[in-house]
N, CA and C atoms as a LAMMPS dump frame, in Angstrom:
ITEM: TIMESTEP
0
ITEM: NUMBER OF ATOMS
426
ITEM: BOX BOUNDS ff ff ff
-5.0000000000000000e+02 5.0000000000000000e+02
-5.0000000000000000e+02 5.0000000000000000e+02
-5.0000000000000000e+02 5.0000000000000000e+02
ITEM: ATOMS id mol type element x y z
1 1 1 N -64.966 282.198 440.242
2 1 2 C -64.059 283.493 439.621
3 1 3 C -65.135 284.341 439.465
4 2 1 N -64.676 285.688 440.251
5 2 2 C -65.301 286.741 440.026
6 2 3 C -67 286.644 440.13
7 3 1 N -67.162 285.826 441.176
8 3 2 C -68.718 285.73 441.741
9 3 3 C -69.355 284.553 440.723
10 4 1 N -68.828 284.205 439.934
11 4 2 C -69.362 282.848 438.978
12 4 3 C -68.976 281.348 439.388
13 5 1 N -69.861 280.402 439.601
14 5 2 C -69.155 278.859 439.534
15 5 3 C -68.387 278.702 438.55
16 6 1 N -67.488 278.44 438.262
17 6 2 C -66.446 277.988 437.304
18 6 3 C -66.012 276.405 437.27
19 7 1 N -66.433 275.854 438.462
20 7 2 C -65.96 274.244 438.648
21 7 3 C -66.526 273.668 439.86
22 8 1 N -66.733 272.531 439.944
23 8 2 C -66.971 272.006 441.303
24 8 3 C -66.156 270.821 441.28
25 9 1 N -64.995 270.952 442.317
26 9 2 C -63.796 270.185 442.65
27 9 3 C -63.707 269.281 443.877
28 10 1 N -63.368 268.125 443.936
29 10 2 C -63.038 267.017 444.69
30 10 3 C -61.367 267.574 445.162
31 11 1 N -61.205 267.049 446.129
32 11 2 C -59.742 266.94 446.74
33 11 3 C -58.901 266.177 445.747
34 12 1 N -57.693 267.047 445.408
35 12 2 C -56.934 266.601 444.471
36 12 3 C -57.317 266.852 443.048
37 13 1 N -58.268 267.397 442.518
38 13 2 C -58.695 267.953 441.312
39 13 3 C -58.001 269.508 440.936
40 14 1 N -58.438 269.786 440.002
41 14 2 C -57.855 271.053 439.782
42 14 3 C -58.719 271.688 438.648
43 15 1 N -58.59 273.014 438.523
44 15 2 C -59.412 273.641 437.24
45 15 3 C -58.701 274.599 436.584
46 16 1 N -58.449 274.645 435.623
47 16 2 C -57.277 275.596 434.715
48 16 3 C -58.1 276.697 433.867
49 17 1 N -57.897 277.948 433.799
50 17 2 C -58.402 278.575 433.092
51 17 3 C -57.706 279.052 431.757
52 18 1 N -58.707 279.567 430.596
53 18 2 C -57.571 280.279 429.609
54 18 3 C -56.993 281.353 430.066
55 19 1 N -56.251 282.184 429.494
56 19 2 C -55.441 283.296 429.693
57 19 3 C -56.214 284.217 430.117
58 20 1 N -56.142 285.112 431.206
59 20 2 C -57.023 285.978 431.79
60 20 3 C -56.4 287.072 432.104
61 21 1 N -56.609 288.215 431.294
62 21 2 C -55.723 289.622 431.623
63 21 3 C -56.497 290.114 433.175
64 22 1 N -55.659 291.253 433.462
65 22 2 C -56.119 291.68 434.769
66 22 3 C -56.167 290.921 436.021
67 23 1 N -56.871 291.353 437.1
68 23 2 C -57.102 290.541 438.291
69 23 3 C -58.45 290.168 438.353
70 24 1 N -58.11 289.003 439.208
71 24 2 C -59.383 288.155 439.374
72 24 3 C -59.721 287.562 440.714
73 25 1 N -60.935 287.423 441.209
74 25 2 C -61.018 286.81 442.718
75 25 3 C -61.858 285.448 442.587
76 26 1 N -61.146 284.647 443.497
77 26 2 C -61.174 283.122 443.041
78 26 3 C -61.514 282.847 444.947
79 27 1 N -62.878 282.226 444.961
80 27 2 C -63.376 281.937 446.383
81 27 3 C -63.781 280.602 445.991
82 28 1 N -63.73 280.127 447.535
83 28 2 C -64.541 278.399 447.219
84 28 3 C -64.867 278.399 448.943
85 29 1 N -65.481 277.204 449.08
86 29 2 C -66.301 277.001 450.575
87 29 3 C -65.33 275.888 451.13
88 30 1 N -64.276 275.37 450.59
89 30 2 C -63.209 274.795 451.126
90 30 3 C -62.165 275.494 450.678
91 31 1 N -60.667 275.289 451.647
92 31 2 C -59.201 275.736 450.948
93 31 3 C -59.016 275.335 449.908
94 32 1 N -58.511 276.404 448.969
95 32 2 C -57.842 275.956 447.717
96 32 3 C -56.594 276.901 447.777
97 33 1 N -55.884 276.217 446.723
98 33 2 C -54.367 276.654 446.235
99 33 3 C -54.618 277.43 444.927
100 34 1 N -54.116 278.79 444.593
101 34 2 C -54.379 279.24 443.396
102 34 3 C -52.636 279.754 443.102
103 35 1 N -52.657 279.2 441.663
104 35 2 C -51.461 279.605 441.249
105 35 3 C -51.799 280.427 439.834
106 36 1 N -50.857 281.226 439.667
107 36 2 C -50.506 282.068 438.344
108 36 3 C -49.736 281.246 437.594
109 37 1 N -50.082 281.102 436.19
110 37 2 C -48.843 280.29 435.188
111 37 3 C -48.73 281.178 434.007
112 38 1 N -47.273 281.749 433.664
113 38 2 C -47.013 282.405 432.636
114 38 3 C -46.467 281.139 431.748
115 39 1 N -47.238 281.21 430.43
116 39 2 C -47.267 279.95 429.516
117 39 3 C -45.744 280.193 428.758
118 40 1 N -45.324 281.189 428.502
119 40 2 C -44.354 281.263 427.943
120 40 3 C -44.054 282.148 426.631
121 41 1 N -42.823 282.217 425.823
122 41 2 C -42.778 283.086 424.668
123 41 3 C -43.914 283.147 423.779
124 42 1 N -44.585 282.153 423.458
125 42 2 C -45.781 282.1 422.429
126 42 3 C -46.774 281.406 423.19
127 43 1 N -47.972 282.305 423.685
128 43 2 C -48.065 283.435 423.377
129 43 3 C -47.984 284.422 424.415
130 44 1 N -47.349 283.972 425.786
131 44 2 C -46.934 284.834 426.446
132 44 3 C -45.772 285.602 426.295
133 45 1 N -44.809 285.864 427.549
134 45 2 C -43.78 286.554 427.46
135 45 3 C -42.723 285.877 428.527
136 46 1 N -41.87 285.349 428.132
137 46 2 C -40.903 284.741 429.021
138 46 3 C -40.826 283.084 428.839
139 47 1 N -40.212 282.28 429.664
140 47 2 C -40.222 280.859 429.77
141 47 3 C -41.385 280.639 430.412
142 48 1 N -41.821 279.61 430.484
143 48 2 C -42.91 279.075 431.47
144 48 3 C -42.346 279.279 432.928
145 49 1 N -43.423 279.901 433.601
146 49 2 C -43.253 280.085 435.369
147 49 3 C -44.49 280.083 435.762
148 50 1 N -44.459 279.908 437.23
149 50 2 C -45.666 279.589 437.998
150 50 3 C -45.359 280.549 439.263
151 51 1 N -46.22 281.58 439.728
152 51 2 C -46.19 282.162 440.734
153 51 3 C -47.49 281.464 441.834
154 52 1 N -47.286 281.174 443.062
155 52 2 C -48.363 280.902 443.843
156 52 3 C -48.871 281.856 444.689
157 53 1 N -50.135 281.887 444.702
158 53 2 C -50.931 283.485 445.599
159 53 3 C -51.015 282.93 446.819
160 54 1 N -50.731 283.799 447.782
161 54 2 C -51.179 283.511 449.011
162 54 3 C -52.385 284.424 449.585
163 55 1 N -52.963 283.778 450.38
164 55 2 C -54.289 284.212 451.052
165 55 3 C -53.969 285.37 451.933
166 56 1 N -55.215 286.381 451.859
167 56 2 C -54.976 287.522 452.654
168 56 3 C -54.542 287.326 454.078
169 57 1 N -54.984 286.356 455.021
170 57 2 C -54.619 286.089 456.263
171 57 3 C -53.279 285.691 456.433
172 58 1 N -52.517 285.806 455.518
173 58 2 C -51.039 285.7 455.655
174 58 3 C -50.315 286.903 455.113
175 59 1 N -50.871 287.723 454.36
176 59 2 C -50.185 289.19 454.037
177 59 3 C -49.667 289.716 455.607
178 60 1 N -48.47 290.482 455.203
179 60 2 C -47.574 291.367 456.158
180 60 3 C -47.753 293.057 456.014
181 61 1 N -47.569 293.331 457.219
182 61 2 C -47.634 295.03 457.086
183 61 3 C -46.148 295.257 456.495
184 62 1 N -45 294.939 456.351
185 62 2 C -43.895 295.08 455.691
186 62 3 C -43.069 294.008 455.03
187 63 1 N -42.463 294.238 454.027
188 63 2 C -41.536 293.098 453.356
189 63 3 C -40.482 294.131 453.064
190 64 1 N -39.027 293.205 453.088
191 64 2 C -37.87 293.756 452.568
192 64 3 C -37.425 292.518 451.626
193 65 1 N -37.353 292.869 450.218
194 65 2 C -37.06 291.98 449.078
195 65 3 C -36.156 292.307 448.484
196 66 1 N -35.543 291.4 447.554
197 66 2 C -34.623 291.712 446.282
198 66 3 C -35.082 291.098 445.108
199 67 1 N -35.068 291.938 443.764
200 67 2 C -35.24 291.187 442.675
201 67 3 C -34.528 290.073 442.53
202 68 1 N -34.487 289.086 441.414
203 68 2 C -33.738 287.9 441.109
204 68 3 C -32.94 287.996 439.882
205 69 1 N -32.122 287.445 440.026
206 69 2 C -31.032 287.112 438.873
207 69 3 C -30.229 288.318 438.105
208 70 1 N -30.185 289.376 438.763
209 70 2 C -29.546 290.516 438.567
210 70 3 C -29.721 291.027 436.97
211 71 1 N -28.194 290.77 436.306
212 71 2 C -28.689 291.411 434.79
213 71 3 C -29.498 290.161 434.03
214 72 1 N -29.602 289.307 434.495
215 72 2 C -30.724 288.217 433.659
216 72 3 C -31.868 288.767 433.482
217 73 1 N -32.592 289.617 433.83
218 73 2 C -33.767 289.95 433.73
219 73 3 C -33.413 291.79 433.212
220 74 1 N -34.356 292.046 431.973
221 74 2 C -34.245 293.363 431.707
222 74 3 C -34.998 294.269 432.584
223 75 1 N -36.189 293.681 433.289
224 75 2 C -37.207 294.362 433.457
225 75 3 C -37.836 293.592 434.848
226 76 1 N -38.051 294.313 435.913
227 76 2 C -38.167 293.798 437.494
228 76 3 C -39.521 294.288 437.573
229 77 1 N -40.355 293.577 438.474
230 77 2 C -41.81 294.002 438.637
231 77 3 C -41.896 293.715 440.283
232 78 1 N -42.988 294.229 440.648
233 78 2 C -43.778 293.924 442.443
234 78 3 C -45.146 294.18 441.95
235 79 1 N -46.111 292.713 442.355
236 79 2 C -47.391 292.732 442.294
237 79 3 C -47.769 293.022 443.564
238 80 1 N -48.951 294.146 444.061
239 80 2 C -49.051 294.174 445.456
240 80 3 C -50.385 294.077 445.421
241 81 1 N -50.733 293.458 446.515
242 81 2 C -52.327 293.52 446.743
243 81 3 C -52.62 293.867 447.763
244 82 1 N -53.39 294.71 448.034
245 82 2 C -53.972 295.579 449.346
246 82 3 C -55.312 296.029 449.488
247 83 1 N -55.325 296.126 450.887
248 83 2 C -56.81 296.436 450.957
249 83 3 C -57.382 298.065 450.377
250 84 1 N -58.566 297.737 450.213
251 84 2 C -59.135 299.062 449.174
252 84 3 C -58.655 300.303 450.255
253 85 1 N -59.065 300.237 451.619
254 85 2 C -58.842 301.294 452.266
255 85 3 C -57.052 301.71 452.718
256 86 1 N -56.574 300.979 452.157
257 86 2 C -55.062 301.341 452.254
258 86 3 C -54.306 301.849 451.03
259 87 1 N -55.043 301.868 449.811
260 87 2 C -54.78 302.203 448.599
261 87 3 C -54.45 303.957 448.842
262 88 1 N -53.39 304.353 448.544
263 88 2 C -52.729 305.676 448.935
264 88 3 C -51.904 305.74 450.078
265 89 1 N -51.783 304.449 450.925
266 89 2 C -51.051 304.588 451.81
267 89 3 C -50.139 303.772 451.791
268 90 1 N -49.856 302.859 450.652
269 90 2 C -48.764 302.143 450.441
270 90 3 C -47.634 302.458 450.363
271 91 1 N -46.408 302.207 451.052
272 91 2 C -45.054 302.666 450.792
273 91 3 C -44.188 301.719 450.073
274 92 1 N -43.698 302.323 449.044
275 92 2 C -42.404 301.187 448.162
276 92 3 C -41.329 301.952 448.457
277 93 1 N -40.385 301.524 449.152
278 93 2 C -38.891 302.173 449.285
279 93 3 C -39.092 303.457 449.943
280 94 1 N -39.936 303.752 450.837
281 94 2 C -40.48 304.8 451.782
282 94 3 C -41.463 306.024 451.121
283 95 1 N -41.863 305.84 449.991
284 95 2 C -42.232 306.619 448.861
285 95 3 C -43.841 306.173 448.892
286 96 1 N -44.975 307.009 449.289
287 96 2 C -46.286 306.651 448.842
288 96 3 C -46.638 306.195 447.31
289 97 1 N -46.902 304.92 446.92
290 97 2 C -47.679 304.621 446.1
291 97 3 C -48.864 305.24 445.324
292 98 1 N -48.968 305.651 444.241
293 98 2 C -50.149 306.951 443.789
294 98 3 C -51.41 305.8 443.868
295 99 1 N -52.417 306.163 444.117
296 99 2 C -53.664 305.11 444.489
297 99 3 C -54.031 305.178 442.914
298 100 1 N -53.899 305.73 441.842
299 100 2 C -54.073 305.414 440.503
300 100 3 C -53.538 304.122 440.01
301 101 1 N -52.424 303.669 440.618
302 101 2 C -51.78 302.516 440.033
303 101 3 C -52.448 301.05 440.675
304 102 1 N -53.785 301.153 441.709
305 102 2 C -54.401 300.167 441.627
306 102 3 C -55.718 300.073 441.216
307 103 1 N -55.843 298.57 441.181
308 103 2 C -57.199 298.566 440.437
309 103 3 C -57.733 297.674 441.322
310 104 1 N -59.446 297.971 441.726
311 104 2 C -60.166 296.849 442.575
312 104 3 C -60.139 295.329 441.902
313 105 1 N -60.13 294.45 443.13
314 105 2 C -60.329 293.279 442.803
315 105 3 C -61.794 292.883 442.894
316 106 1 N -62.523 292.925 441.836
317 106 2 C -63.877 292.619 441.992
318 106 3 C -64.527 293.249 443.258
319 107 1 N -65.381 292.814 444.147
320 107 2 C -65.989 293.083 445.184
321 107 3 C -65.097 292.592 446.487
322 108 1 N -63.992 292.107 446.24
323 108 2 C -63.328 291.534 447.408
324 108 3 C -62.758 292.23 448.453
325 109 1 N -62.761 293.575 448.495
326 109 2 C -62.023 294.777 449.437
327 109 3 C -60.615 294.793 449.479
328 110 1 N -60.243 294.18 448.131
329 110 2 C -58.655 294.226 447.899
330 110 3 C -58.573 295.075 446.471
331 111 1 N -57.249 295.672 446.208
332 111 2 C -57.038 296.261 445.02
333 111 3 C -55.64 295.856 444.828
334 112 1 N -55.19 295.649 443.578
335 112 2 C -54.035 294.971 443.153
336 112 3 C -53.255 296.245 442.071
337 113 1 N -51.799 296.321 442.239
338 113 2 C -51.139 297.049 441.14
339 113 3 C -49.71 296.056 440.85
340 114 1 N -49.249 296.657 439.538
341 114 2 C -47.961 295.927 439.164
342 114 3 C -47.082 297.257 438.858
343 115 1 N -46.008 297.285 439.616
344 115 2 C -45.003 298.238 439.859
345 115 3 C -43.665 297.821 439.25
346 116 1 N -43.481 298.701 438.039
347 116 2 C -41.812 298.419 437.579
348 116 3 C -40.977 298.802 438.53
349 117 1 N -39.883 298.037 439.067
350 117 2 C -38.913 298.386 440.065
351 117 3 C -37.504 298.354 439.457
352 118 1 N -36.529 298.905 439.989
353 118 2 C -35.117 298.65 439.4
354 118 3 C -34.758 297.485 440.051
355 119 1 N -33.457 296.935 439.592
356 119 2 C -32.728 295.805 440.127
357 119 3 C -32.363 296 441.47
358 120 1 N -32.246 294.975 442.539
359 120 2 C -31.665 295.393 443.731
360 120 3 C -32.474 295.258 444.94
361 121 1 N -32.472 296.038 446.017
362 121 2 C -33.176 295.342 447.446
363 121 3 C -34.396 296.528 447.441
364 122 1 N -35.499 296.272 447.677
365 122 2 C -36.583 297.32 447.915
366 122 3 C -37.804 296.761 449.21
367 123 1 N -38.34 297.939 449.495
368 123 2 C -39.36 297.373 450.815
369 123 3 C -40.868 298.073 450.512
370 124 1 N -41.545 297.301 451.179
371 124 2 C -42.703 297.803 451.412
372 124 3 C -43.327 297.856 452.348
373 125 1 N -44.31 298.835 452.646
374 125 2 C -45.223 298.89 454.121
375 125 3 C -46.479 299.559 453.927
376 126 1 N -47.398 299.077 454.759
377 126 2 C -49.13 299.448 454.656
378 126 3 C -49.738 299.309 456.046
379 127 1 N -50.475 300.067 455.975
380 127 2 C -51.181 299.931 457.508
381 127 3 C -51.631 298.682 458.017
382 128 1 N -52.455 298.22 456.957
383 128 2 C -52.724 296.777 457.31
384 128 3 C -51.953 295.973 456.242
385 129 1 N -52.107 294.537 456.406
386 129 2 C -51.427 293.648 455.678
387 129 3 C -51.708 293.82 453.976
388 130 1 N -50.461 293.782 453.183
389 130 2 C -50.481 293.467 451.928
390 130 3 C -49.703 292.005 451.47
391 131 1 N -49.762 291.805 450.314
392 131 2 C -49.166 290.631 449.793
393 131 3 C -48.498 291.283 448.24
394 132 1 N -46.938 290.63 448.301
395 132 2 C -46.29 290.97 446.865
396 132 3 C -45.883 289.565 446.359
397 133 1 N -45.865 289.88 445.002
398 133 2 C -45.065 288.854 444.175
399 133 3 C -44.159 289.637 443.459
400 134 1 N -42.719 289.14 443.495
401 134 2 C -41.86 289.63 442.947
402 134 3 C -41.07 288.662 441.625
403 135 1 N -41.136 289.309 440.4
404 135 2 C -40.795 288.981 439.371
405 135 3 C -39.859 289.646 438.271
406 136 1 N -39.219 288.899 437.441
407 136 2 C -38.56 289.922 436.319
408 136 3 C -38.725 288.838 435.055
409 137 1 N -38.733 289.76 433.965
410 137 2 C -38.921 289.034 432.712
411 137 3 C -37.669 289.535 431.993
412 138 1 N -37.469 288.846 430.809
413 138 2 C -36.538 289.099 429.605
414 138 3 C -37.052 288.043 428.708
415 139 1 N -36.479 288.095 427.326
416 139 2 C -36.861 287.405 426.402
417 139 3 C -36.56 286.009 426.248
418 140 1 N -37.474 285.28 426.474
419 140 2 C -37.225 283.591 426.739
420 140 3 C -36.54 283.323 428.024
421 141 1 N -36.9 284.612 429.059
422 141 2 C -36.769 284.18 430.429
423 141 3 C -37.595 284.935 431.399
424 142 1 N -37.744 283.732 432.533
425 142 2 C -38.732 284.471 433.322
426 142 3 C -38.592 283.647 434.692
């Protein structure tokens, strides 16, 4: 994690971190599956939820997506991970996202942004592939 060995795992084993603010890079010498877990109201925000992270070789140049749950959530977000060279060229609903929204993810060559969005259908695009995670939050609901 972030350039340091945190675990040596065999097939079927797992490693769980404490709560980690910010963006982090996970690497291994064999395929791994990384999930982000939201613990719930105490100490997090929302009911427990999990988001599976996709590897960069599965990123697409464009997505059309919808927020989930309509009025169930009071806030909607999209996390975007893109190549550092694409920062400033990422479009959300046809408008460029400010480069300042993105923070580098270690030395990975990628940056991440969390953008609050309105309820409804949206689109993203980039010169090279990018990954997205869409989620909504409310008190005791995620």
